[in-house]
PyMOL commands that place a pseudoatom at each C-alpha (Angstrom):
pseudoatom trace, name=CA, resn=MET, resi=1, chain=A, elem=C, hetatm=0, pos=[23.627, 70.709, 80.239]
pseudoatom trace, name=CA, resn=ASN, resi=2, chain=A, elem=C, hetatm=0, pos=[25.977, 70.210, 76.481]
pseudoatom trace, name=CA, resn=TYR, resi=3, chain=A, elem=C, hetatm=0, pos=[25.100, 66.779, 76.115]
pseudoatom trace, name=CA, resn=GLN, resi=4, chain=A, elem=C, hetatm=0, pos=[26.911, 66.629, 72.773]
pseudoatom trace, name=CA, resn=PHE, resi=5, chain=A, elem=C, hetatm=0, pos=[30.577, 67.765, 74.410]
pseudoatom trace, name=CA, resn=LEU, resi=6, chain=A, elem=C, hetatm=0, pos=[29.765, 64.704, 77.365]
pseudoatom trace, name=CA, resn=THR, resi=7, chain=A, elem=C, hetatm=0, pos=[29.372, 62.455, 73.842]
pseudoatom trace, name=CA, resn=ASN, resi=8, chain=A, elem=C, hetatm=0, pos=[33.162, 63.400, 73.196]
pseudoatom trace, name=CA, resn=THR, resi=9, chain=A, elem=C, hetatm=0, pos=[34.677, 62.204, 76.867]
pseudoatom trace, name=CA, resn=ASN, resi=10, chain=A, elem=C, hetatm=0, pos=[36.002, 58.895, 77.853]
pseudoatom trace, name=CA, resn=LEU, resi=11, chain=A, elem=C, hetatm=0, pos=[33.021, 58.822, 80.730]
pseudoatom trace, name=CA, resn=PHE, resi=12, chain=A, elem=C, hetatm=0, pos=[30.486, 58.835, 78.109]
pseudoatom trace, name=CA, resn=HIS, resi=13, chain=A, elem=C, hetatm=0, pos=[32.398, 57.833, 74.640]
pseudoatom trace, name=CA, resn=GLY, resi=14, chain=A, elem=C, hetatm=0, pos=[29.900, 55.364, 73.158]
pseudoatom trace, name=CA, resn=ILE, resi=15, chain=A, elem=C, hetatm=0, pos=[26.956, 56.661, 74.944]
pseudoatom trace, name=CA, resn=ARG, resi=16, chain=A, elem=C, hetatm=0, pos=[24.549, 58.952, 72.569]
pseudoatom trace, name=CA, resn=ASP, resi=17, chain=A, elem=C, hetatm=0, pos=[22.620, 62.148, 73.079]
pseudoatom trace, name=CA, resn=GLU, resi=18, chain=A, elem=C, hetatm=0, pos=[19.807, 61.116, 74.547]
pseudoatom trace, name=CA, resn=GLU, resi=19, chain=A, elem=C, hetatm=0, pos=[21.004, 57.906, 75.939]
pseudoatom trace, name=CA, resn=ILE, resi=20, chain=A, elem=C, hetatm=0, pos=[23.109, 60.468, 78.170]
pseudoatom trace, name=CA, resn=GLN, resi=21, chain=A, elem=C, hetatm=0, pos=[19.806, 62.593, 79.454]
pseudoatom trace, name=CA, resn=HIS, resi=22, chain=A, elem=C, hetatm=0, pos=[18.339, 59.360, 80.970]
pseudoatom trace, name=CA, resn=ILE, resi=23, chain=A, elem=C, hetatm=0, pos=[21.706, 58.225, 82.693]
pseudoatom trace, name=CA, resn=LEU, resi=24, chain=A, elem=C, hetatm=0, pos=[22.065, 61.319, 84.299]
pseudoatom trace, name=CA, resn=SER, resi=25, chain=A, elem=C, hetatm=0, pos=[19.022, 61.614, 85.953]
pseudoatom trace, name=CA, resn=CYS, resi=26, chain=A, elem=C, hetatm=0, pos=[19.813, 57.966, 87.566]
pseudoatom trace, name=CA, resn=LEU, resi=27, chain=A, elem=C, hetatm=0, pos=[23.230, 59.167, 88.352]
pseudoatom trace, name=CA, resn=GLY, resi=28, chain=A, elem=C, hetatm=0, pos=[21.828, 62.046, 90.203]
pseudoatom trace, name=CA, resn=ALA, resi=29, chain=A, elem=C, hetatm=0, pos=[24.146, 64.225, 88.177]
pseudoatom trace, name=CA, resn=ARG, resi=30, chain=A, elem=C, hetatm=0, pos=[24.395, 67.771, 89.703]
pseudoatom trace, name=CA, resn=GLU, resi=31, chain=A, elem=C, hetatm=0, pos=[26.580, 70.902, 87.886]
pseudoatom trace, name=CA, resn=HIS, resi=32, chain=A, elem=C, hetatm=0, pos=[28.197, 73.560, 90.102]
pseudoatom trace, name=CA, resn=ALA, resi=33, chain=A, elem=C, hetatm=0, pos=[30.316, 76.290, 88.878]
pseudoatom trace, name=CA, resn=PHE, resi=34, chain=A, elem=C, hetatm=0, pos=[33.899, 77.314, 91.150]
pseudoatom trace, name=CA, resn=SER, resi=35, chain=A, elem=C, hetatm=0, pos=[36.091, 80.335, 90.507]
pseudoatom trace, name=CA, resn=LYS, resi=36, chain=A, elem=C, hetatm=0, pos=[40.065, 80.155, 90.489]
pseudoatom trace, name=CA, resn=ASN, resi=37, chain=A, elem=C, hetatm=0, pos=[41.381, 78.853, 93.866]
pseudoatom trace, name=CA, resn=ASP, resi=38, chain=A, elem=C, hetatm=0, pos=[38.009, 76.991, 94.954]
pseudoatom trace, name=CA, resn=ILE, resi=39, chain=A, elem=C, hetatm=0, pos=[38.383, 74.032, 97.183]
pseudoatom trace, name=CA, resn=ILE, resi=40, chain=A, elem=C, hetatm=0, pos=[36.558, 71.437, 95.566]
pseudoatom trace, name=CA, resn=PHE, resi=41, chain=A, elem=C, hetatm=0, pos=[36.914, 68.485, 97.581]
pseudoatom trace, name=CA, resn=ARG, resi=42, chain=A, elem=C, hetatm=0, pos=[39.452, 69.150, 100.872]
pseudoatom trace, name=CA, resn=ALA, resi=43, chain=A, elem=C, hetatm=0, pos=[41.850, 66.782, 102.287]
pseudoatom trace, name=CA, resn=GLY, resi=44, chain=A, elem=C, hetatm=0, pos=[40.039, 65.070, 105.115]
pseudoatom trace, name=CA, resn=ASP, resi=45, chain=A, elem=C, hetatm=0, pos=[36.965, 64.913, 103.067]
pseudoatom trace, name=CA, resn=THR, resi=46, chain=A, elem=C, hetatm=0, pos=[34.726, 61.944, 102.524]
pseudoatom trace, name=CA, resn=VAL, resi=47, chain=A, elem=C, hetatm=0, pos=[33.159, 61.543, 99.128]
pseudoatom trace, name=CA, resn=ARG, resi=48, chain=A, elem=C, hetatm=0, pos=[30.344, 59.956, 97.390]
pseudoatom trace, name=CA, resn=GLU, resi=49, chain=A, elem=C, hetatm=0, pos=[30.631, 61.436, 93.774]
pseudoatom trace, name=CA, resn=ILE, resi=50, chain=A, elem=C, hetatm=0, pos=[33.273, 61.439, 90.802]
pseudoatom trace, name=CA, resn=GLY, resi=51, chain=A, elem=C, hetatm=0, pos=[33.379, 64.912, 89.306]
pseudoatom trace, name=CA, resn=LEU, resi=52, chain=A, elem=C, hetatm=0, pos=[33.932, 65.751, 85.032]
pseudoatom trace, name=CA, resn=VAL, resi=53, chain=A, elem=C, hetatm=0, pos=[35.208, 68.535, 84.098]
pseudoatom trace, name=CA, resn=GLU, resi=54, chain=A, elem=C, hetatm=0, pos=[32.751, 70.346, 81.790]
pseudoatom trace, name=CA, resn=ASP, resi=55, chain=A, elem=C, hetatm=0, pos=[34.566, 73.368, 81.669]
pseudoatom trace, name=CA, resn=GLY, resi=56, chain=A, elem=C, hetatm=0, pos=[38.022, 75.041, 82.806]
pseudoatom trace, name=CA, resn=SER, resi=57, chain=A, elem=C, hetatm=0, pos=[40.764, 72.653, 84.727]
pseudoatom trace, name=CA, resn=VAL, resi=58, chain=A, elem=C, hetatm=0, pos=[41.050, 71.724, 88.265]
pseudoatom trace, name=CA, resn=ASN, resi=59, chain=A, elem=C, hetatm=0, pos=[44.248, 70.524, 90.114]
pseudoatom trace, name=CA, resn=ILE, resi=60, chain=A, elem=C, hetatm=0, pos=[45.141, 68.085, 92.649]
pseudoatom trace, name=CA, resn=VAL, resi=61, chain=A, elem=C, hetatm=0, pos=[46.865, 69.946, 95.656]
pseudoatom trace, name=CA, resn=VAL, resi=62, chain=A, elem=C, hetatm=0, pos=[48.728, 68.429, 98.256]
pseudoatom trace, name=CA, resn=ASN, resi=63, chain=A, elem=C, hetatm=0, pos=[49.324, 69.987, 101.595]
pseudoatom trace, name=CA, resn=PHE, resi=64, chain=A, elem=C, hetatm=0, pos=[52.541, 69.401, 103.481]
pseudoatom trace, name=CA, resn=TYR, resi=65, chain=A, elem=C, hetatm=0, pos=[52.555, 69.590, 107.506]
pseudoatom trace, name=CA, resn=TRP, resi=66, chain=A, elem=C, hetatm=0, pos=[55.139, 72.228, 107.238]
pseudoatom trace, name=CA, resn=GLY, resi=67, chain=A, elem=C, hetatm=0, pos=[52.344, 74.778, 104.843]
pseudoatom trace, name=CA, resn=ASN, resi=68, chain=A, elem=C, hetatm=0, pos=[53.892, 74.452, 101.819]
pseudoatom trace, name=CA, resn=SER, resi=69, chain=A, elem=C, hetatm=0, pos=[51.882, 72.720, 99.429]
pseudoatom trace, name=CA, resn=HIS, resi=70, chain=A, elem=C, hetatm=0, pos=[52.772, 70.806, 95.975]
pseudoatom trace, name=CA, resn=ILE, resi=71, chain=A, elem=C, hetatm=0, pos=[50.582, 70.254, 92.543]
pseudoatom trace, name=CA, resn=PHE, resi=72, chain=A, elem=C, hetatm=0, pos=[50.444, 66.219, 92.249]
pseudoatom trace, name=CA, resn=GLY, resi=73, chain=A, elem=C, hetatm=0, pos=[47.976, 66.360, 89.346]
pseudoatom trace, name=CA, resn=HIS, resi=74, chain=A, elem=C, hetatm=0, pos=[45.806, 68.454, 86.930]
pseudoatom trace, name=CA, resn=VAL, resi=75, chain=A, elem=C, hetatm=0, pos=[42.451, 67.249, 85.112]
pseudoatom trace, name=CA, resn=GLU, resi=76, chain=A, elem=C, hetatm=0, pos=[41.322, 69.240, 81.899]
pseudoatom trace, name=CA, resn=LYS, resi=77, chain=A, elem=C, hetatm=0, pos=[38.253, 69.536, 80.721]
pseudoatom trace, name=CA, resn=GLY, resi=78, chain=A, elem=C, hetatm=0, pos=[36.900, 65.985, 79.838]
pseudoatom trace, name=CA, resn=GLU, resi=79, chain=A, elem=C, hetatm=0, pos=[38.559, 64.308, 82.208]
pseudoatom trace, name=CA, resn=VAL, resi=80, chain=A, elem=C, hetatm=0, pos=[36.865, 62.970, 85.442]
pseudoatom trace, name=CA, resn=PHE, resi=81, chain=A, elem=C, hetatm=0, pos=[38.325, 62.949, 89.395]
pseudoatom trace, name=CA, resn=ALA, resi=82, chain=A, elem=C, hetatm=0, pos=[37.883, 61.093, 93.133]
pseudoatom trace, name=CA, resn=GLU, resi=83, chain=A, elem=C, hetatm=0, pos=[36.315, 58.439, 91.560]
pseudoatom trace, name=CA, resn=ASN, resi=84, chain=A, elem=C, hetatm=0, pos=[39.104, 56.143, 93.408]
pseudoatom trace, name=CA, resn=TYR, resi=85, chain=A, elem=C, hetatm=0, pos=[38.187, 57.781, 96.415]
pseudoatom trace, name=CA, resn=ALA, resi=86, chain=A, elem=C, hetatm=0, pos=[34.317, 57.301, 95.661]
pseudoatom trace, name=CA, resn=ALA, resi=87, chain=A, elem=C, hetatm=0, pos=[34.872, 53.761, 95.335]
pseudoatom trace, name=CA, resn=ILE, resi=88, chain=A, elem=C, hetatm=0, pos=[35.708, 53.333, 98.591]
pseudoatom trace, name=CA, resn=PRO, resi=89, chain=A, elem=C, hetatm=0, pos=[33.144, 54.463, 101.294]
pseudoatom trace, name=CA, resn=GLY, resi=90, chain=A, elem=C, hetatm=0, pos=[34.720, 56.251, 104.050]
pseudoatom trace, name=CA, resn=LYS, resi=91, chain=A, elem=C, hetatm=0, pos=[37.866, 56.396, 102.600]
pseudoatom trace, name=CA, resn=GLU, resi=92, chain=A, elem=C, hetatm=0, pos=[39.198, 60.465, 103.395]
pseudoatom trace, name=CA, resn=LEU, resi=93, chain=A, elem=C, hetatm=0, pos=[40.960, 62.430, 100.932]
pseudoatom trace, name=CA, resn=LEU, resi=94, chain=A, elem=C, hetatm=0, pos=[44.816, 63.127, 100.742]
pseudoatom trace, name=CA, resn=CYS, resi=95, chain=A, elem=C, hetatm=0, pos=[44.653, 65.889, 98.900]
pseudoatom trace, name=CA, resn=ASP, resi=96, chain=A, elem=C, hetatm=0, pos=[42.797, 69.061, 98.032]
pseudoatom trace, name=CA, resn=VAL, resi=97, chain=A, elem=C, hetatm=0, pos=[40.988, 69.622, 94.142]
pseudoatom trace, name=CA, resn=VAL, resi=98, chain=A, elem=C, hetatm=0, pos=[41.299, 73.259, 93.534]
pseudoatom trace, name=CA, resn=ALA, resi=99, chain=A, elem=C, hetatm=0, pos=[40.067, 75.011, 90.947]
pseudoatom trace, name=CA, resn=ALA, resi=100, chain=A, elem=C, hetatm=0, pos=[42.780, 75.896, 88.596]
pseudoatom trace, name=CA, resn=GLU, resi=101, chain=A, elem=C, hetatm=0, pos=[40.805, 78.676, 86.974]
pseudoatom trace, name=CA, resn=ASP, resi=102, chain=A, elem=C, hetatm=0, pos=[37.336, 79.452, 86.662]
pseudoatom trace, name=CA, resn=CYS, resi=103, chain=A, elem=C, hetatm=0, pos=[35.291, 75.935, 85.958]
pseudoatom trace, name=CA, resn=LYS, resi=104, chain=A, elem=C, hetatm=0, pos=[32.094, 74.146, 85.763]
pseudoatom trace, name=CA, resn=VAL, resi=105, chain=A, elem=C, hetatm=0, pos=[32.054, 70.285, 87.483]
pseudoatom trace, name=CA, resn=LEU, resi=106, chain=A, elem=C, hetatm=0, pos=[29.464, 67.580, 86.657]
pseudoatom trace, name=CA, resn=PHE, resi=107, chain=A, elem=C, hetatm=0, pos=[29.554, 65.433, 89.835]
pseudoatom trace, name=CA, resn=LEU, resi=108, chain=A, elem=C, hetatm=0, pos=[27.785, 61.913, 89.460]
pseudoatom trace, name=CA, resn=ASP, resi=109, chain=A, elem=C, hetatm=0, pos=[27.218, 59.517, 92.449]
pseudoatom trace, name=CA, resn=PHE, resi=110, chain=A, elem=C, hetatm=0, pos=[29.223, 56.781, 92.591]
pseudoatom trace, name=CA, resn=THR, resi=111, chain=A, elem=C, hetatm=0, pos=[27.028, 54.484, 94.341]
pseudoatom trace, name=CA, resn=ASN, resi=112, chain=A, elem=C, hetatm=0, pos=[23.957, 54.936, 91.954]
pseudoatom trace, name=CA, resn=LEU, resi=113, chain=A, elem=C, hetatm=0, pos=[26.262, 54.142, 88.985]
pseudoatom trace, name=CA, resn=LEU, resi=114, chain=A, elem=C, hetatm=0, pos=[27.388, 51.123, 90.224]
pseudoatom trace, name=CA, resn=THR, resi=115, chain=A, elem=C, hetatm=0, pos=[23.596, 50.144, 90.881]
pseudoatom trace, name=CA, resn=THR, resi=116, chain=A, elem=C, hetatm=0, pos=[21.503, 49.484, 88.009]
pseudoatom trace, name=CA, resn=CYS, resi=117, chain=A, elem=C, hetatm=0, pos=[18.333, 51.724, 88.237]
pseudoatom trace, name=CA, resn=GLN, resi=118, chain=A, elem=C, hetatm=0, pos=[14.670, 50.695, 88.718]
pseudoatom trace, name=CA, resn=ASN, resi=119, chain=A, elem=C, hetatm=0, pos=[14.119, 52.366, 85.410]
pseudoatom trace, name=CA, resn=GLY, resi=120, chain=A, elem=C, hetatm=0, pos=[16.178, 49.283, 83.716]
pseudoatom trace, name=CA, resn=CYS, resi=121, chain=A, elem=C, hetatm=0, pos=[18.805, 51.603, 82.368]
pseudoatom trace, name=CA, resn=ASN, resi=122, chain=A, elem=C, hetatm=0, pos=[20.524, 49.929, 79.557]
pseudoatom trace, name=CA, resn=PHE, resi=123, chain=A, elem=C, hetatm=0, pos=[23.463, 52.401, 79.586]
pseudoatom trace, name=CA, resn=HIS, resi=124, chain=A, elem=C, hetatm=0, pos=[25.275, 50.998, 83.365]
pseudoatom trace, name=CA, resn=GLN, resi=125, chain=A, elem=C, hetatm=0, pos=[27.396, 48.611, 82.130]
pseudoatom trace, name=CA, resn=HIS, resi=126, chain=A, elem=C, hetatm=0, pos=[28.589, 50.849, 79.010]
pseudoatom trace, name=CA, resn=LEU, resi=127, chain=A, elem=C, hetatm=0, pos=[29.302, 53.618, 82.071]
pseudoatom trace, name=CA, resn=ILE, resi=128, chain=A, elem=C, hetatm=0, pos=[30.952, 51.160, 84.286]
pseudoatom trace, name=CA, resn=ARG, resi=129, chain=A, elem=C, hetatm=0, pos=[33.396, 49.537, 81.586]
pseudoatom trace, name=CA, resn=ASN, resi=130, chain=A, elem=C, hetatm=0, pos=[34.324, 53.264, 80.543]
pseudoatom trace, name=CA, resn=LEU, resi=131, chain=A, elem=C, hetatm=0, pos=[35.821, 54.281, 83.942]
pseudoatom trace, name=CA, resn=LEU, resi=132, chain=A, elem=C, hetatm=0, pos=[37.321, 50.794, 83.994]
pseudoatom trace, name=CA, resn=HIS, resi=133, chain=A, elem=C, hetatm=0, pos=[39.058, 52.058, 81.063]
pseudoatom trace, name=CA, resn=ILE, resi=134, chain=A, elem=C, hetatm=0, pos=[40.049, 55.511, 82.656]
pseudoatom trace, name=CA, resn=SER, resi=135, chain=A, elem=C, hetatm=0, pos=[40.955, 54.031, 85.776]
pseudoatom trace, name=CA, resn=ALA, resi=136, chain=A, elem=C, hetatm=0, pos=[43.414, 51.270, 84.548]
pseudoatom trace, name=CA, resn=LYS, resi=137, chain=A, elem=C, hetatm=0, pos=[44.755, 54.326, 81.552]
pseudoatom trace, name=CA, resn=LYS, resi=138, chain=A, elem=C, hetatm=0, pos=[45.253, 56.567, 85.184]
pseudoatom trace, name=CA, resn=SER, resi=139, chain=A, elem=C, hetatm=0, pos=[47.116, 53.516, 86.888]
pseudoatom trace, name=CA, resn=LEU, resi=140, chain=A, elem=C, hetatm=0, pos=[49.555, 52.469, 83.877]
pseudoatom trace, name=CA, resn=ASN, resi=141, chain=A, elem=C, hetatm=0, pos=[50.343, 56.510, 83.793]
pseudoatom trace, name=CA, resn=LEU, resi=142, chain=A, elem=C, hetatm=0, pos=[51.059, 56.250, 87.916]
pseudoatom trace, name=CA, resn=SER, resi=143, chain=A, elem=C, hetatm=0, pos=[53.387, 53.163, 87.188]
pseudoatom trace, name=CA, resn=SER, resi=144, chain=A, elem=C, hetatm=0, pos=[55.281, 54.870, 84.645]
pseudoatom trace, name=CA, resn=ARG, resi=145, chain=A, elem=C, hetatm=0, pos=[55.610, 57.741, 86.359]
pseudoatom trace, name=CA, resn=MET, resi=146, chain=A, elem=C, hetatm=0, pos=[57.161, 55.221, 89.763]
pseudoatom trace, name=CA, resn=MET, resi=147, chain=A, elem=C, hetatm=0, pos=[59.399, 53.818, 87.137]
pseudoatom trace, name=CA, resn=HIS, resi=148, chain=A, elem=C, hetatm=0, pos=[60.995, 57.267, 85.838]
pseudoatom trace, name=CA, resn=THR, resi=149, chain=A, elem=C, hetatm=0, pos=[61.855, 58.224, 89.439]
pseudoatom trace, name=CA, resn=ALA, resi=150, chain=A, elem=C, hetatm=0, pos=[62.853, 55.158, 90.966]
pseudoatom trace, name=CA, resn=PRO, resi=151, chain=A, elem=C, hetatm=0, pos=[66.150, 55.852, 89.158]
pseudoatom trace, name=CA, resn=LYS, resi=152, chain=A, elem=C, hetatm=0, pos=[68.608, 57.696, 91.259]
pseudoatom trace, name=CA, resn=SER, resi=153, chain=A, elem=C, hetatm=0, pos=[71.002, 60.104, 89.245]
pseudoatom trace, name=CA, resn=LEU, resi=154, chain=A, elem=C, hetatm=0, pos=[69.102, 62.510, 87.041]
pseudoatom trace, name=CA, resn=ARG, resi=155, chain=A, elem=C, hetatm=0, pos=[70.286, 61.833, 84.083]
pseudoatom trace, name=CA, resn=ASP, resi=156, chain=A, elem=C, hetatm=0, pos=[68.617, 58.194, 84.207]
pseudoatom trace, name=CA, resn=ARG, resi=157, chain=A, elem=C, hetatm=0, pos=[65.718, 59.721, 85.204]
pseudoatom trace, name=CA, resn=LEU, resi=158, chain=A, elem=C, hetatm=0, pos=[65.630, 61.786, 81.711]
pseudoatom trace, name=CA, resn=LEU, resi=159, chain=A, elem=C, hetatm=0, pos=[66.943, 59.000, 79.775]
pseudoatom trace, name=CA, resn=SER, resi=160, chain=A, elem=C, hetatm=0, pos=[63.234, 56.624, 81.263]
pseudoatom trace, name=CA, resn=TYR, resi=161, chain=A, elem=C, hetatm=0, pos=[61.276, 59.001, 80.353]
pseudoatom trace, name=CA, resn=LEU, resi=162, chain=A, elem=C, hetatm=0, pos=[62.426, 60.145, 77.279]
pseudoatom trace, name=CA, resn=SER, resi=163, chain=A, elem=C, hetatm=0, pos=[62.725, 56.711, 75.919]
pseudoatom trace, name=CA, resn=GLU, resi=164, chain=A, elem=C, hetatm=0, pos=[59.440, 56.230, 76.865]
pseudoatom trace, name=CA, resn=GLN, resi=165, chain=A, elem=C, hetatm=0, pos=[58.109, 59.239, 75.079]
pseudoatom trace, name=CA, resn=SER, resi=166, chain=A, elem=C, hetatm=0, pos=[59.739, 57.809, 72.115]
pseudoatom trace, name=CA, resn=MET, resi=167, chain=A, elem=C, hetatm=0, pos=[58.638, 54.699, 72.851]
pseudoatom trace, name=CA, resn=VAL, resi=168, chain=A, elem=C, hetatm=0, pos=[54.884, 55.857, 72.697]
pseudoatom trace, name=CA, resn=HIS, resi=169, chain=A, elem=C, hetatm=0, pos=[55.200, 58.165, 69.529]
pseudoatom trace, name=CA, resn=GLY, resi=170, chain=A, elem=C, hetatm=0, pos=[56.998, 55.795, 67.796]
pseudoatom trace, name=CA, resn=SER, resi=171, chain=A, elem=C, hetatm=0, pos=[59.704, 57.947, 66.842]
pseudoatom trace, name=CA, resn=THR, resi=172, chain=A, elem=C, hetatm=0, pos=[63.125, 59.551, 67.764]
pseudoatom trace, name=CA, resn=HIS, resi=173, chain=A, elem=C, hetatm=0, pos=[61.208, 63.024, 67.709]
pseudoatom trace, name=CA, resn=PHE, resi=174, chain=A, elem=C, hetatm=0, pos=[58.513, 64.242, 69.406]
pseudoatom trace, name=CA, resn=THR, resi=175, chain=A, elem=C, hetatm=0, pos=[57.094, 66.717, 71.766]
pseudoatom trace, name=CA, resn=ILE, resi=176, chain=A, elem=C, hetatm=0, pos=[56.556, 66.388, 75.076]
pseudoatom trace, name=CA, resn=PRO, resi=177, chain=A, elem=C, hetatm=0, pos=[53.442, 67.527, 77.524]
pseudoatom trace, name=CA, resn=PHE, resi=178, chain=A, elem=C, hetatm=0, pos=[55.255, 69.485, 79.232]
pseudoatom trace, name=CA, resn=ASN, resi=179, chain=A, elem=C, hetatm=0, pos=[57.147, 72.633, 80.032]
pseudoatom trace, name=CA, resn=ARG, resi=180, chain=A, elem=C, hetatm=0, pos=[60.304, 72.173, 81.902]
pseudoatom trace, name=CA, resn=GLN, resi=181, chain=A, elem=C, hetatm=0, pos=[58.455, 73.227, 85.077]
pseudoatom trace, name=CA, resn=GLN, resi=182, chain=A, elem=C, hetatm=0, pos=[56.091, 70.749, 85.050]
pseudoatom trace, name=CA, resn=LEU, resi=183, chain=A, elem=C, hetatm=0, pos=[58.920, 68.202, 83.571]
pseudoatom trace, name=CA, resn=ALA, resi=184, chain=A, elem=C, hetatm=0, pos=[60.551, 68.802, 86.932]
pseudoatom trace, name=CA, resn=ASP, resi=185, chain=A, elem=C, hetatm=0, pos=[57.460, 68.339, 89.023]
pseudoatom trace, name=CA, resn=TYR, resi=186, chain=A, elem=C, hetatm=0, pos=[56.704, 65.271, 86.893]
pseudoatom trace, name=CA, resn=LEU, resi=187, chain=A, elem=C, hetatm=0, pos=[60.356, 63.598, 87.591]
pseudoatom trace, name=CA, resn=GLY, resi=188, chain=A, elem=C, hetatm=0, pos=[60.465, 64.883, 91.204]
pseudoatom trace, name=CA, resn=VAL, resi=189, chain=A, elem=C, hetatm=0, pos=[63.713, 66.776, 90.462]
pseudoatom trace, name=CA, resn=ASP, resi=190, chain=A, elem=C, hetatm=0, pos=[65.282, 71.066, 90.959]
pseudoatom trace, name=CA, resn=ARG, resi=191, chain=A, elem=C, hetatm=0, pos=[64.530, 72.607, 87.523]
pseudoatom trace, name=CA, resn=SER, resi=192, chain=A, elem=C, hetatm=0, pos=[67.466, 74.318, 87.465]
pseudoatom trace, name=CA, resn=ALA, resi=193, chain=A, elem=C, hetatm=0, pos=[69.361, 70.711, 88.011]
pseudoatom trace, name=CA, resn=MET, resi=194, chain=A, elem=C, hetatm=0, pos=[67.214, 69.407, 85.039]
pseudoatom trace, name=CA, resn=SER, resi=195, chain=A, elem=C, hetatm=0, pos=[68.002, 72.114, 83.127]
pseudoatom trace, name=CA, resn=GLY, resi=196, chain=A, elem=C, hetatm=0, pos=[71.688, 71.519, 83.675]
pseudoatom trace, name=CA, resn=GLU, resi=197, chain=A, elem=C, hetatm=0, pos=[71.905, 68.341, 83.083]
pseudoatom trace, name=CA, resn=LEU, resi=198, chain=A, elem=C, hetatm=0, pos=[69.719, 68.409, 79.747]
pseudoatom trace, name=CA, resn=SER, resi=199, chain=A, elem=C, hetatm=0, pos=[72.177, 70.623, 78.690]
pseudoatom trace, name=CA, resn=LYS, resi=200, chain=A, elem=C, hetatm=0, pos=[74.865, 67.875, 79.053]
pseudoatom trace, name=CA, resn=MET, resi=201, chain=A, elem=C, hetatm=0, pos=[72.962, 65.562, 77.369]
pseudoatom trace, name=CA, resn=LYS, resi=202, chain=A, elem=C, hetatm=0, pos=[73.232, 67.649, 74.509]
pseudoatom trace, name=CA, resn=LYS, resi=203, chain=A, elem=C, hetatm=0, pos=[76.581, 68.076, 74.448]
pseudoatom trace, name=CA, resn=ASP, resi=204, chain=A, elem=C, hetatm=0, pos=[77.620, 64.650, 74.981]
pseudoatom trace, name=CA, resn=GLY, resi=205, chain=A, elem=C, hetatm=0, pos=[75.667, 64.195, 71.714]
pseudoatom trace, name=CA, resn=LEU, resi=206, chain=A, elem=C, hetatm=0, pos=[71.990, 61.923, 73.450]
pseudoatom trace, name=CA, resn=ILE, resi=207, chain=A, elem=C, hetatm=0, pos=[69.604, 64.066, 72.372]
pseudoatom trace, name=CA, resn=THR, resi=208, chain=A, elem=C, hetatm=0, pos=[68.594, 66.926, 70.896]
pseudoatom trace, name=CA, resn=TYR, resi=209, chain=A, elem=C, hetatm=0, pos=[66.221, 69.427, 71.732]
pseudoatom trace, name=CA, resn=LYS, resi=210, chain=A, elem=C, hetatm=0, pos=[63.774, 73.012, 71.025]
pseudoatom trace, name=CA, resn=LYS, resi=211, chain=A, elem=C, hetatm=0, pos=[61.607, 73.435, 74.202]
pseudoatom trace, name=CA, resn=SER, resi=212, chain=A, elem=C, hetatm=0, pos=[59.367, 70.743, 74.079]
pseudoatom trace, name=CA, resn=GLU, resi=213, chain=A, elem=C, hetatm=0, pos=[60.403, 68.979, 71.230]
pseudoatom trace, name=CA, resn=PHE, resi=214, chain=A, elem=C, hetatm=0, pos=[62.998, 66.209, 71.211]
pseudoatom trace, name=CA, resn=TRP, resi=215, chain=A, elem=C, hetatm=0, pos=[65.256, 64.346, 69.009]
pseudoatom trace, name=CA, resn=LEU, resi=216, chain=A, elem=C, hetatm=0, pos=[66.863, 61.237, 70.486]
pseudoatom trace, name=CA, resn=ASN, resi=217, chain=A, elem=C, hetatm=0, pos=[70.655, 60.923, 69.266]
pseudoatom trace, name=CA, resn=GLU, resi=218, chain=A, elem=C, hetatm=0, pos=[72.446, 57.536, 69.348]
pseudoatom trace, name=CA, resn=GLY, resi=219, chain=A, elem=C, hetatm=0, pos=[75.606, 58.444, 71.688]
pseudoatom trace, name=CA, resn=HIS, resi=220, chain=A, elem=C, hetatm=0, pos=[77.854, 56.661, 75.093]
pseudoatom trace, name=CA, resn=LEU, resi=221, chain=A, elem=C, hetatm=0, pos=[75.765, 57.179, 78.340]
pseudoatom trace, name=CA, resn=GLY, resi=222, chain=A, elem=C, hetatm=0, pos=[78.618, 57.287, 79.966]
for i in range(1, 222): cmd.bond("trace and resi %d" % i, "trace and resi %d" % (i + 1))
show_as sticks, trace
zoom trace
């Protein structure tokens, strides 16, 4: 168990190594390694544990009735997943959690996390605050995505997203965390159509870009 790594995650932020060793025993912690494309949780499952990615990464995959699927989310090393489902007993997952690459996951019992242990562990409240912060941040990110996908036109979706990124970075020059396909998936649009619209926006003088690096210019939106 890499306790030093855990102290640097958002879930265990502010909790010391020796405290983590104690609290993991209270939470019924267990580690499990997965190979690429292994199913960690399957749609229809009910879960009592949250997962923290210790190595590698995992994808949140939505499967459609007709056989195709879509990557709805990506969970990087140090991030957690399944906390919302674990918080609602009996709630069935609507998606698969799949190993995007060889990975290792630390599972924590959610009920134990919310219950003060018999050992008088003082770290539960700190951990709960951290988890609440993580959930709130995810909720805000989801709200932002809904805001960007609400406009009907492709240009307005791009303008909404790029405007937010400018505000987040405090500059009209910034680098986004997506490549072209990832940005298209995030905005719910066709990649080719999006690339074409970006070229038109550049021609109209609204933006300049190089791969994932963007500059916002003054221009007419029409």
